[in-house]
TIPA-629652 format. One record per residue: x, y, z of N, C-alpha, C in turn. Coordinates in steps of 0.02 Angstrom, whole numbers, plus 50000, padded with zeros to 5 digits. Each point is the difference from the previous one (the first is absolute). Layout:
// TIPA-629652
XYZXYZXYZ
...
***
This chain:
// TIPA-629652
508324835449708499355001350032499945002250065
500595000650043500035001650076500065008349979
500305002349940500065006650001499495003349963
499604995649967499285003349969499384999850059
500154994750056499654999850046499965007150060
500515002749997500205004850033500065009149977
499764998049929499895007749973499425002750009
500255005450032499285004350025499345000249959
499485000850024499384999449950499695007150021
500215004549932499785007149998499264999249947
499755006750003499645002649952500404999049926
499465000149938500415000349949500295004849984
499655006549994500405006849986500675001750046
499914996650039500765001850064500524994349959
499924996649940500624997349987500175001449932
499625005749971500075002749939500615006049993
500395002450055500595004049998500454997250083
500525002949988500284999550093499815005950022
499795004949969499695006250047499284998250030
499644996849971499244998350006500314993550076
500264996349979500174994450044500225002850078
500545006249996500345002750058499235002850035
499685003149970499155003550034499684995150017
500054994249949499424996350045500274995750073
500704998950008500174996450040500165004350059
500085007150011500055003950041499715005950017
499375000949964499495006250013499384997849982
499934997549938499205000949981499664994050069
499515003550019499574997950062500394999550084
500395005649987500155000750082499535005750011
499925001450063499755005050014500125007650005
499625004749967500175006349993499585003950049
500195002450050499625002950054500165008649988
500335003649980500045007250007499675003549944
499725006150015499525002749944500365000949926
500705002550005500515002449938500164995249975
500194990650038500124996749952499184997749984
499544999550025499274996849938499965004249967
500115006850006499915005049935500414997249952
500644999750007500644996949959499594994349967
499804993850001499814995050005499355001449934
499535003750016499455003249989500165003049934
500465003650001500315004549919500184996149956
500594996550026500264993749959499284995549970
499594997350035499574997449956499655004349971
499745005350000499765004949946500315001349950
500735000750012500435001149927500024991449962
499914995150054500044993949961499464999649958
499515001050014499224998749956500185000049912
499924994049993500064999449904500774998250010
500425000350032500844998949964500054993650061
500724998749997500104994050024500365002950077
499944995250039500235002450077500994999349990
500124997049940500645002049999500265006949990
499625001349947500065007949978499965003350053
499734998950043499985005250060500585000350049
500154993250014500684997950025500485003449991
500244999449922500575003149986500005007750015
499405001650001500035008050010499795002850059
500144996550057499744999650090500395005650012
500624999150000500595007150015499795005949970
499865001049947499825006449957499385002150028
499574994150005499245002850038500315003950055
500314997050051500085002150074500365006749989
500354999249948500195009949999499735002549981
499645000349951499515002949962499405003550051
499734995450031499555000250053500085000550061
500635004050017500385001150072499794996050034
500204994049975500104994450066499394998350029
499445000849943499224997050013499715002950070
500375006950015499975003650073499165002749984
499354999850035499435002649998499885006249992
500465001750032500095007950030500235002449953
500514999849953500345002249954499544999049943
499734994349979499755000949940499345001449993
499655001150051499505003150019500045008449966
500515001950013500205007049979500165002249933
500044993049959500185001849927499445003449969
500195004649951499655003049964500035000249931
499755004649955500154997649923500694999949981
500525004150026500564998849998500364995050004
499804997550037500194991950026499914994649957
499295001049979499804996749952500304998549934
500055007449990500535001249932500604995349985
500375002150071500594996750001500114992950008
499534995550024499834993950002499854997449913
499655004749972499824998549920500644997649963
500525006150031500534999349948500704995650045
499774996450044500414996650026500074990449987
500504998349945500054994049959500064996750052
500184998650062500154995650059499244996450015
499645002349995499074999050022499724997849938
499264997350011499475000449949499935006350003
499815004049934499745006149994499255000749968
499634997950061499395000149967499625005050047
499825003349972499685008150040499414997750049
499584995249986499434998850036500264995850055
500324996650006500404995950053500295003150043
500525008449973500305001650040499625004250024
499465003749999499425004150011499694996550045
499834993849995499674995550057500384997350042
500754999250019500385000050038500115005650051
500015006349985499865006950018499314999550058
499524999949958499415000050033499794995250045
500504993649984500004993950066500155004850061
500825002749987500265001550071499445005850022
499805003449959499415005350043499514997550048
499784994449968499414996650022500324997450059
500674995349991500314996350060500055005950056
500355005049988500195004150059499235003650047
499315000449949499685001550018499594994950054
500204994049982499764996050050500605000150062
500545000449999500495001450050499695006550046
499895004249950499615005950046499464997450035
499804994549986499225000150024500094996450070
500664996350015500114996550047499974993149994
500034997449941500004993449972500844999849952
499804996349947500505001349960500054993849944
500274999749947499934995449944500224992750025
500474998250014500214994350025499474996350043
499845003050065499264997950031499414998749968
499845004849942499384998349960500134994649963
500494998949962500014994749967500024993150037
500484999150060499974994750048499294999550029
499455005050010499474997450026499494994149959
500185000249922499734996649965500294992549992
500524997450057500164993049999499524997450004
500004993649953499354995750015500114993350059
499404998850002500044994450053500584993649991
499944998349928500334994649982500345003049931
500724998849995500244999249934499894995349953
500085002249927500154994349953500314993850018
499984994649976500494994350007500154996849940
500285003249953500014998049941500474994149970
499914993649976500404994649991500325002049929
499885004549963500455001849949499765005449972
500565002649943499795006249972499355002649979
499674994249982499415000849979499425002350042
500234999650055499254999350045500175007150028
500655003250001499915007050036499585004449980
499765003250039499305004149978500415007449985
499535003549945500185009049967499795003550054
499404998650032499785003950047499694997550056
499625002350033499494997850078499535003250019
499554996850027499485006750020500445006650031
500394996550052500245005350026500525003549947
500375000049961500305004849956499485004949964
499314996049978499595005449984499845004650039
499724996750087499925007450028500265004750022
500664997650006500605004350004500185005049942
500014997349952499825005249944499455004549988
499694998250021499185004349994500025005250076
500534997650035499985003950085500645006049966
500434999349973500715003549968499535005349942
499854997749974499525005049944499795003150040
499584999350050499405003750042500645006650040
500414998050011500555005050030500435003149961
499774999449932500525003949953500404998049972
500204992449988500564997749987499794996749926
500604999949963499844999149920500434994749972
499664996049956500384994049962499944995750046
499654998650033499934994550059499404996149991
500084994949931499464996749983500084992050051
499504996150006500244994050032500564996549985
500384998649929500424996249992500465003650023
500125005749988500645002850034499935001750099
499554999950010499875000950070500194991250044
499974995949955499994991950019500714999250001
500515002449943500514998549976500675004750068
499555004550027500225004050059500004994850047
499494999250029499734996150067500524993250007
499934995249922500584996249985500545001750012
500475005649973500675001650023500135001050063
499595002650039500055002150083499794997250038
499764991849986499844996450051499394999950041
499455003949962499275001750023499754993050000
500324997049924499704993449994500584996149962
500004994050005500554995749990499784993749943
500485002949943499594997249940500654995349986
500454997150017500474997049976499684991650027
500144997149927499754994250001500114994850071
499724995650011500024997750058500714993850008
500294998749957500584997049999500595004050021
500085006449974500475004349987500215000350076
500575001549971500545000950077499995006350024
499555006849966499945005450025499204999850035
499654995749975499454999750048499885001450069
499695004250033499845000150055500665005150040
500345002849947500775003650018499705007350025
499485002950003499785004150048500064999750059
499744993450016499814999950089499285001250025
499685003249933499204999750015499554995949982
500404995249960499454995549976500304992450006
499444996650003500324991950012500094996449916
500354994749996499914996749933499275000149965
499434997650047499434999049975499535006149995
500355005750012499785006249994499515002350051
500094997950072499705002950048500455005050039
499875004650023500385007050048500344994350045
500475002250014500634999050054499705005350059
500234999050069500005005050043500445006250012
500375000449950500385006349994499525005849991
500185005850050499575005749984500335005049968
499655002649969499985008449953500215005450026
500645003949973500195004150063499435005850022
499494999649965499515005150018499294996550008
499375002550037499374996150016499914997149936
499714994149997499524997649931499485006350013
499865003249951499255003449980499534997649959
499445002450014499314997949942500235002149920
499994996649955500105003649939499445005849993
500565005049983499685007649974500055003250060
***
């Protein structure tokens, strides 16, 4: 019984495979503040749409190789030749719409950077005043008011394949919100949220901007 009491509490999906468990315990919900890092996570969420996250994790190294380490500057220069190359890359998900969307998103992210902002700053500007505090998996939301607003803003800026669910998944993955259940050993792992969903005093590396 003592051993059971010490077993870490995780989201149900994190117990389905050792790769998912490692991702949950070391990466999911940890802050990502650099533009290329946010672009990578957004791109992986785009490819995950309609598929399992395990499918994406198993191909992550291949995705990084195929998409030039998810360098915004490099992917933004991809043309039809690169798209055709990716369509023949068996290591990734060969979906033309998602590949084209990823290139378009790199170009949109580059425009943001050229305009004096950046993808990371834009995404983090939609951090809510409070984070969800789910007691169990059933209480974890799939979208939020902020994800719907951010999805709309990203589309306005030229991003593609960025619906509210995909955007909320991104926000949870990089710590913009904390959707670990409140009893999880990873609750509050970002240092940005308390167990009950309030903001901590930790500062972001860029000034909080008004959404949009």
